[in-house]
N, C-alpha and C positions, 0 to 999 in steps of 0.2 A: 482401410487405415490412410489418410492421407501423408503424403511425404515430409509434413513439418513434425509429424508425430512419431516418427521412427526414433528408437532408442539405441543410441550404439555404447555399449558397455565395453569393447576392446579399444583399446589405444587411445584413452581420454585424457587428455593431457590438458593444465591449464594453459592458456595461451601465453600469459604473461611469465612462465617458469621455465626454464629450460630442461631437457629430460637429464642432464647431469648433475643439477643443481640438487642439493638434499635439503628438505624439507626437516629440520632438528626437532623443532617444535611438534610436529606432527607425529616423530619418532619417539619422543618423548613421552607423548600420550599415549602412544599406542604401548610401550613399557610399562608405564603406569599402570595400564588396565590389565597387560597380562601380570602384573606384579598382583594387582587384586584378585585376578583370577587363582592365581598360584596361593595366595593368603586362605581364600575360600576352599579351595582343594586342600590345604593341609588342616583347617580347622575341621571339614567333613569326615577327612578320613580317620582325624584323630578321634572324633565324635563315635564313629563307626568302631572304631578298636575299642574305645571303652564300653560301646553297647555290646560286643561280642564277650568281651572281658566278664560283664555282667552274664551274658547268658550262659558262659562257661560254668558259673558259680551256681546257676539256676538249675540248669540242665546236666548233670555229671554223667549221664548215659551218652552225650554228644560232646563231653566236653573237649575232648581231642579235637573235632572240627572245630570248635568255636575258638579254641587257641590257636590254631593254625590261621583261619581268617584275622583274628586280632593282630597276630605277628604280621600279616601279609597289610592291614590296615596300616600298622603302626609302619612299617617299612614304606607303603605310599606318604605317608605323611610326612616322613624324613626327607623323602625324594621331592616333596612339593616345597618343603621349607629351603631345600637346595636350589628350587628352580626360583623360590622369590626372592634369592638374595642375588641369582644369576641376572634376573630381570632388573631390582634394584639399580646393580652396577649399570647396566646397560642403558638405565632412565639416568643414571647419574652423567655417563659419559655423551649422551645426547643433549643434555641441558648443558655439558661443559662446552660443546663446540657450538651449539647454538647461539651461546653468550660470546665466543671470539669471533662469529662473522658477521 
């Protein structure tokens, strides 16, 4: 591989931006993506909880196991919603700071 084709993954900075300057648009986009992933996690965990609730009714022999899984999935869904709120506020802060500068 020639010298020109080497990739430098570490310490890569834009030439026109100082290392102390914060890119608020980039932060806003990052928090938007994290918020969307949190929403996806909440929906998936909620769907799994409903699935386990259904299995508990259909499989009475293992109902306790399904109910435990349902409760855990429901707890994960609630936690995901909390994370979504957190990221939503982080996104709003980044947007607010980005418009002030």
